[in-house]
C-alpha positions in Angstrom: 0.0 0.0 0.0 1.1 3.5 -0.7 0.0 4.9 2.7 -2.4 7.4 1.1 -5.9 7.8 2.5 -9.0 8.1 0.4 -10.6 10.8 2.5 -9.9 14.3 1.3 -8.3 16.6 3.9 -9.8 19.9 4.9 -7.7 23.0 5.3 -6.7 23.9 8.9 -5.9 27.2 10.3 -4.7 28.4 13.7 -6.8 30.6 15.9 -4.8 33.7 16.8 -6.5 33.8 20.3 -6.1 30.4 21.7 -3.5 29.2 19.2 -5.4 25.9 18.6 -5.7 24.3 15.2 -9.2 24.0 13.7 -10.8 23.4 10.4 -11.0 26.6 8.3 -14.8 26.4 8.3 -15.0 26.6 12.1 -13.0 29.8 12.3 -13.8 33.4 11.5 -11.5 35.1 9.0 -10.6 38.7 9.9 -8.9 41.2 7.5 -7.4 44.6 8.1 -8.9 47.5 6.2 -7.8 51.1 7.1 -6.7 50.2 10.6 -10.0 48.3 11.4 -10.4 44.6 11.8 -13.3 43.5 9.5 -14.9 40.1 9.8 -14.8 38.3 6.4 -17.8 36.1 6.5 -17.6 35.0 2.9 -13.8 34.6 2.8 -13.4 36.8 -0.3 -12.0 40.1 1.0 -8.5 40.9 -0.3 -5.4 40.9 1.9 -3.8 38.9 4.7 -6.3 37.2 6.9 -6.1 36.2 10.5 -8.4 33.5 11.9 -10.2 33.4 15.3 -12.8 31.1 16.8 -16.2 32.9 16.9 -16.0 32.9 20.7 -15.7 36.0 22.9 -13.0 34.3 25.0 -10.8 33.7 22.0 -11.3 37.2 20.7 -10.4 38.6 24.2 -7.2 36.6 24.2 -6.3 37.8 20.7 -6.8 41.4 21.7 -5.0 41.0 25.0 -2.0 39.3 23.4 -1.9 41.8 20.5 -2.2 39.0 18.1 -4.0 40.9 15.3 -1.2 43.5 14.7 1.3 40.6 14.6 -0.8 38.5 12.3 -1.3 41.4 9.9 2.3 42.6 10.2 0.9 46.0 11.2 3.3 48.5 12.8 1.9 49.9 16.0 2.8 53.5 15.2 -0.7 54.2 14.2 -2.3 53.1 17.4 -4.2 50.0 18.3 -6.5 48.2 15.8 -10.2 48.7 16.1 -11.9 45.3 16.7 -15.4 46.6 17.4 -16.9 45.0 14.2 -15.4 41.6 14.9 -16.6 41.7 18.5 -20.2 42.6 17.2 -20.0 39.7 14.8 -18.8 37.2 17.4 -21.5 38.3 19.9 -24.2 37.9 17.3 -22.9 34.3 16.5 -23.4 33.3 20.2 -26.7 31.6 21.0 
């Protein structure tokens, strides 16, 4: 046998908050546009993306650890990034 499996793999990404690996479909993609973190629900916005679980705890960890500026390779000279839209999206996703 060749050692290959017959099941197709699904792409995995790392959550910038908790640093755990998860399927890409389970995470929320966030992009940086004009100093604001914007949730990319369709996964089609241009630019570098960062992934976070749609959970307030993971989002809080990402903000506290300054993970978004690092993931976007954003210099901190322009101040902190605005994550209000991502927070609103995450809170709406909670049951």
